[in-house]
N, C-alpha and C positions, 0 to 999 in steps of 0.2 A: 386439240385446241378447245377453248371454252366456247359455249354456245353464244351466238350473237343475239342478245335480248333487244327486241324492238322497243325503243324508248321515245314516245311521242311528246309533242309540246304539252298536250293535256296532262300526261303523266308527270312531267316536270313541274307544271304549275301546281298540281294537287300536292305533290310531295313538298314543294317549297312552302305552300300554305300550311302544311302540317308542321314544318320546322318553325315557321314564323309564329304559329300558335303557341309553341313552347316558350318563345321569347316574350310574347304578349302576357302570358300567365306568370312570368317571373317579375321580380321587382326591379329589373334592369331598365334604366331609361335609355332613350334612343342615343343620347350623346355618349353613353357609356358602352354601347354595344360593340364589342371587339372579339374577334375570333382568330385563333392561330391555326393555320393549315399545315399539317405535317403528315396526315394519313395519305395513302396513295390516291392520286387523282384518276387512276385507272378504275377505281371502284366508285359506284354511284353514291355511296354513303358520303364521301367527302365532296363530291360534285354538288349534291343537294345542300350541304352545309354552305358552300360558296354562294349558291343562288339565294339561299335564305338570308344571308347577311347582306348581300347586294340589295335585295328587295327591302330589307329593314333599314337600309341606309347606314349600316355599320361599317366598321373598319376590319380589314383582313390582313394579317401578317403571314409571311411565308418563310420557310427555312432559308437561311443565307447560304448554306452549303448542303450537307446531308444530315441524316438523323443523329449522327454522333454529336452534333452541335445543338441538339434540341433544347437542353436545359439552359444553355447560355442565351439562346434566342428567346425562350419563354421569360427569362429574368429581365431581358431588355425590353420586350414588348408588353409584358404584363397584361395578358388577356383577361377578360371578365367571364368568358364563356369557353369552356374546355371540352372538346370531344375526345373520346378515348376508346380503347378496346380493353377487354378484361385482362389480356396478357400483360399490358403495360401497368395496369393497376395492381396486378398480382406481384409484379417485380418490385414496385414501390413498397407494398405491404411487407414483402419478404425482407427487403433491405432494412426496414425499421425493426421488424421482428428479430432479425439477426443482431441488431445493435442492442436491443433491450434484453435478449435472452441470456446475456452474461450474468445477470443477477436475478434470482428468483423473486426478490422483493420488487425489483424494477418491472419484471414481467407481469406480476400481479397488478401493480399500479397502472401499467399500460392498458390491460384489459378492463380494469375498473374505470379508467378515464374514458375509454370508448363507450362503455355501457352508460356512464353518466351523461356523456354528450348526446347520445341517441335519445335518452330519456328526456333531456331538455328540449331536443328538437320536436319530440312528440307534443310538447307543450307550446311549440311555436317559437322557442328561444334558440337563436343561432348565435352563439357567443364565441368570440376569439380572445379569451382572457383567462388568466389564472396560471399558476405555476406549472400544473401538469400539461396544459395546452402549450406553454412555452417550451417544456422539455420534449414532448412527444410530437406535437403537431405543427408548430410554427416552422421548424426546419423544412417540412414537406411543402408548406405553402410558399415559403421563400424561394424554394427551388423552381417553382412554377410562376414566379413573379409576384406572389403575395396578393393578387387581386381577383382570383377566381371566385365568382359568385354563383355559378351553376355549372354542373358537369353533366354530360350526356355520354352514356356508354352503350355500344351496340356491337353486333357481330356474334356475340355468344353470351349466355347467362353468366352472372358474377356470383361467386361463392358468397354465402351470407356474411362470413367474417371479414372478407375483403370489402364488401359493400359497406358494412357498418364502419369499418376503419376509414374508408374514403370519405364518408359523410362526416365523421368526427374530425378528421384531419383538416378538411377544407371548411368545416362549419357551413356547409352549403348543400342545397338539394342535389341529389343525384338521380337523373332520369334514366331509366332502363328502357331501351327501345328494341323492338324485334321487327325484322323485315328481311327482305331478300331483293336481289336485283329485279326479279320479275314483278315485285310490288313497288318498284321505284325506291327501294331502300327503307321503307317504313310500313308497318302494318298495325302494330300496337305499341303503346307506351304507358309507363306509369304516370300517375298524377303528381303534381308538384309537391303536395304534402303527404304523399303515401310513403311511409317509412317501413312497411312490411316487406321483408326480403323474399326472394324465391319465386318471383313471377315477373311478367313483362307487361302488366297493365291490361287495359281494355282496348278494343278495336278503335283505331284512330278515325278521324273525320272521313266519312263517305265509305268506310270499309264494313263489310259483313264477314264474319268468321264462323265457321262450323267445323265440327269434328266428324270424321266418317270412319266406319269399320275398316280394318285391314285384315282380310281373311287369311292371307298367307302367313301372318304373324299371330293368328288366332286372337286378334284384338277386336273386341266388340264394345262399342262406346257405352251402351246402356248397362252392360255388365261390368266392364273394367274402368269406366270413367275416363278412358284414354283412347285416342285415335289420331288419324292423320289430319293435320290442320289444313283447311281449305279456305280460300279468300275470294271475295268479289268486291270490286270498287273501281272508280275512275282512274286510279293510279296503277292498276294492274296492266301488264303488258298484253298486247294482242298475240304475241307468240315469238318465235325465233326467226331470225333472218334467213330466208331461203332454206328452211328446214321444216317442211310440212309434217314429217313423221313425228318429230319430237314436239311440235306444236300441238298435234292431236293428243299426245300423251299428257300434255300439260293441263288440260281442262277436263272437267266432268261434263256430262251431258247437259246439266243445268247452268253451265257457264262458270262454275266455281273453279278457281285455279288451285291445282294440287301443289302444295309447297314442298312436299317430301320430308316434312318435319312431323314428329310425333309430339302431341301436346295433350294437356288436360286443363280443366277449369278448376280454379280454387273455390272454396266455399263462398268467398266474397265475390265471385264472378270474374276474376282476373285470369288471364291466359298464362299458363306455365309451359314452356318449351322443354321437353324431356330430352330429345336427341334427334339426330337425323335418322330417317327411316332406314337408310342404307347402312347406318352405323350399328344398329341393333343386331345382336346375334343371340342364338340359342345354344346353350352348352349341351353336351351329350346327355346329361341327366334331365334336360327339359327346362332348365332355368333360363329366363331371359336376362341379358346383361346390357346395361347402358354404359358404354365405354366413356362417354363424355363426363358422366357423373364421377366415375372413378378417377379419370385424369384430373378433373377439377379439384378433387380432394387431395390427391397426391401432390399436385402442384403447389400446395401450401408448404411443402418441405423446402427449406432453404438449399437443400442439396440438389434440387431438381431445376434444370434450365427449361427443358421441354420433355414431354412424355407422350408415348403412344401405347395404348392398351389394345391387345389383340386377343381374339378368341373365335371359335366357330363350332358348328354342331358336331364335329368329330372329336372335340376335346372336352375334358371334364373340368378344366380350370383355365384361367386367363394368364397371359404373360405380358411383358412390357419391354419396350425399347426406351431407354432413358438417356437423354443428353444431360450430363451432370453440369451443375454450376461449379466449375473447377476451382474457382477462388474459394468458395465456401467449403468444398470437399477437401481441399488441401489444408485449410485451417483446422477442420475437424480431425484430419489424419495427423497433423502436427501435434494436436492436443493428445491424441491417443499415443503417439510415439514417444512423447515426453512423459507419459505416465501420469498426466494431469487429469483432473475430473472435468467432464464435459459441460456441466451445467452450473458450475460455481458453487455448488452446495456441499461438496465433499464426498458425494457419491455419484456414480455413473447414472445417467438417465436410463430409463427402461429400454429405450431403443438402441443404446450403445452397449450391447452385451459382449462385444468382442474387443478386447484390448490387445493390441499387437504393436510390434515395432517395425516400421518401414522407413527406408531412407527417402522420405517424401521429396525433399528438395532435389535429389538426384534423379528422380523418376519423371519420365515424360507423361503427358496426358494419356497417351496410348497405353503405356505400361500400367498406369493406374486403372484404366478401364478393363484391362485384361487380368487384373489381380483378383483372385477369388475372395480374399478377405475384404477388399474394398466393395465388391458386389454384395457381399453378405451384410456389410455395414449399411449400405443404401437400402437393401431389401428389408432389413430389420426396421429401419426408420419408416419406410412406407407402410409396413404392416402395422406398426404402432399407431401411425396417423389414421390408418383405415379403421382400426378398432375404436379410436377416440371419436371418429366421425360417423360411426354406425354402419360401416360396410359389413355385409354378410360374408360368411366364409367363402362362398363361391365367387364373390366379387373381388376378393383379395388376390393380387398377383402372386404366383408361386415361383416364378423365375423371371429374371431380368437380364437384359444385355445393356451394358454401358457403351454408348456410342461416342467415339472421339470426334466424329463428324457432326458439326453443328447443324441444326435445323434452320434453314434460311429460305427467304423468298427466291433467292438466286438459284439454289439447287432444287427448288420445287417442293421442299418439304414443309414450307409454310405458304399459306395463301397471302395475297396482298393485305388482308386485314389481320395477319399474324395468327391465324388459326392453323392447327396441324392439318396438312393435306393428307388425309388418311390413305387414300388409294396409292399415292406416290410413295409414302413411307412404307406401306405394306409391300409394295412391289420391290422397292430397293432392298429391304431387309428380309425378303422372303426366305432365303436359305438359313439365315440366323434364327428367324422365328421358328422355323421347322426344327432347328437344332435345340431350341429351348423346350419345345414339346417332347422331342425324342429323349432329351437328357433328363427329363423329370419323371419319365414313366418308370 
């Protein structure tokens, strides 16, 4: 069972004030303030969103049924303020990327349009006009009601390309927040006009943040510029409900709360979250690996639905469990089986090195996952993306397992905020993960 975090009235008021501060700094007037609630109310992130809009005198809409009807509800409600998590934004980005990747010229125009939009935003221009906007970005806005004026993303860092796409698509500020339940859902946030990706801003109102050494990981802040993030402030919890042992472990002697996250400061003084302390692992050759970084990069592949990267101090390389995007995977396989080119240019893309013939339509998802050629196709694509995004050799996965079972909140493989529940996934796939290591030796 999860720990019961003590959440006081004072904590709630401070967190609500932080949320209201974001609204005050935006150009949204009180009569326009509207929020659509679709994230789990079991998580404090969405609870604070509700209290923020109640305090601001805004409107709140709720799902009419379940999350499958989200787009229809957004189009009907037309919120001006949209909260999200990176996993949702990645899916939107991949869907658009899949659509434009059929043409090399279209793909270049797409990336150029994003770059142009972000450059305009740096000059303070948020424009929703032009032929490229109509082709690439207006359909995204229309699907969410066409009225979104500010987005807030939390629960995990966003990849730079996804963040820039989201800003360009909505022609609106995207605020990245960092926090945890123990800090009432917020700890730091980017400023309204900050367009530099790769960080989560500065400490929010009433918070102090510091980094401390982590001896067991051989991390020294003064030497490495990296350490465990610690926080102090009125929105921090007093501890866990009827759990003195874990409450004592939660705080340093000076009262700072240990977040369990590893972070660093950027040259501009912003906080960058690297990964969970528990997620870090050292390979047998002594190299430290950040699985979240690798998962984030590989998730940009349209073939990937979810991914979990694994490694430990007894292994020389990392492996992965991949839940494929079966719709996109079948499309790719059909293209291969028909002997057609995969990128519309007359030549195979560098990641598609294996051309083979499979009766794709007759094969089940399970049969696809068990097929060696299919695994090779997915692994080749991940390797290519890793090279393009600067992964080092020891960070590239050397073996993968394709899982026919989806990662969901219901089966415990996803958290309520749609992050991969690493301990649960590792436990469930333990024999398979060991087989990946044994099979690659």
